[in-house]
N, C-alpha and C positions, 0 to 999 in steps of 0.2 A: 299212337296214343289211344287209350281206351275210350270208348264212347261213354259220355256222361248220361246217366239214366235217372238221376234224382237231384233235387235241389241241394240236399246234404252233400252229395258227391261233388256237385258243382262248387259249392262254397269251400269245400275242403281243399280245392286246388289253389287257393289264394293265400298270401301271407296273413298272419294272424290279425293284424290291424284291419285289413280289408275284410276278413271274415267277420269281424265284429260288426262292421258297417252293413254288410250284406245280411247278417242275421237281424239287425235292427229293422232294415227295410222289410224283410220277410215277416217279422213279427207284427209290424205295423199293418201290412196288407192282411195278414191272417185275422187280426182283430177287427179291421174295418170291413172285411168281406169273409165272415166265417163260413158262408155256404160255398165259397169258391174252392175249386180243387187245384192241387199243385201239379205241374207238369214241366217238362223241358220242351220248349218249342223254339225253333230258330236258334238252337244251341244255347238258349238262355232260360233261366228260371221264369216260369209263366204261371199266372193264376187264371183259371178259366171259370166263367160263369155265363152260361148260354153263349159260349164263344170266348175268345181271348178277352180277358179283363185288363191285365197289365203284365208287362215283362220288366225284369231288371237284370243288370249285369255288372260285373266288376271289371275295372280297367286299371292301368298303372296309376293314373292320376285322378280318376273320378269313378263315381257310381253312376251308371246309366239307368235311367228310369223311363219306361216307354208306356205311357198311358193313352196312346193314340192322340191325334189332333183334338178329339173331343174332350180329352182330359187336360189339355194345355190351354186352349183358347179362353175358357172362363177364368183362368187363374193367371193370365198374362201379367197383370199388375204385381202380383205376388212373386212372380218368377223372374223379374227384371235382373236380379243379381246372379242368375244362373245362365249358362250357355244353353240355349234351346234351339231345336229345329222343329220341323213340322210335327213330328210325333215323339220327340225325345227331349229329355232334360238331363243335364250333366251336373251332378252334385260333387264338388271337389272333395277328395278324401282327407284333406288337411283342415276341414272345417266341420262343425257339428251338422249332422243331417237335419233338415227341416221336417221333423217327424209330424208335427201338426199339419203342415201343408201336404205332405204325402198322404196322410190320413184323409184329408178333405178331398184330394184328387181321387183317391180310391173310392170313397163314398159316392162321389159324383159318377164315376164310371159304373159302380154297382147299380145306381138308379137307371142309367142309360141301358145297361145290359138286361136288367130285369124287365124293362119295358119292351124288349125285343120279342117277336113272336117265337113260339117254341119251334125248334128245328124238326122238320119232318124226318121220320125214320124211313130209310130206304129198304 
């Protein structure tokens, strides 16, 4: 299998219905974190801003969203209808994505990452 080098390439590997959901997640992150850069990390689409900001991924039955534990804990009450683990949220592909909630989580993560000290260049 060819190595995935871009988010566009990653998204293109999914069925059209999942591609649309992945594009929605990507656009939501782009709007909430315009200073973040795109990358592929851990074989997933990743947005970076002074380190990893959020990751997302497509699966057969859900879209995985990975905002780290700091992006989940403050929103626990709003996430009760979704399967969550320490640093991951699963959004079913047969239901509308909670775009406003994804945006709030990304904005929260932006605040956290912007408060981090600058990384020293070696």
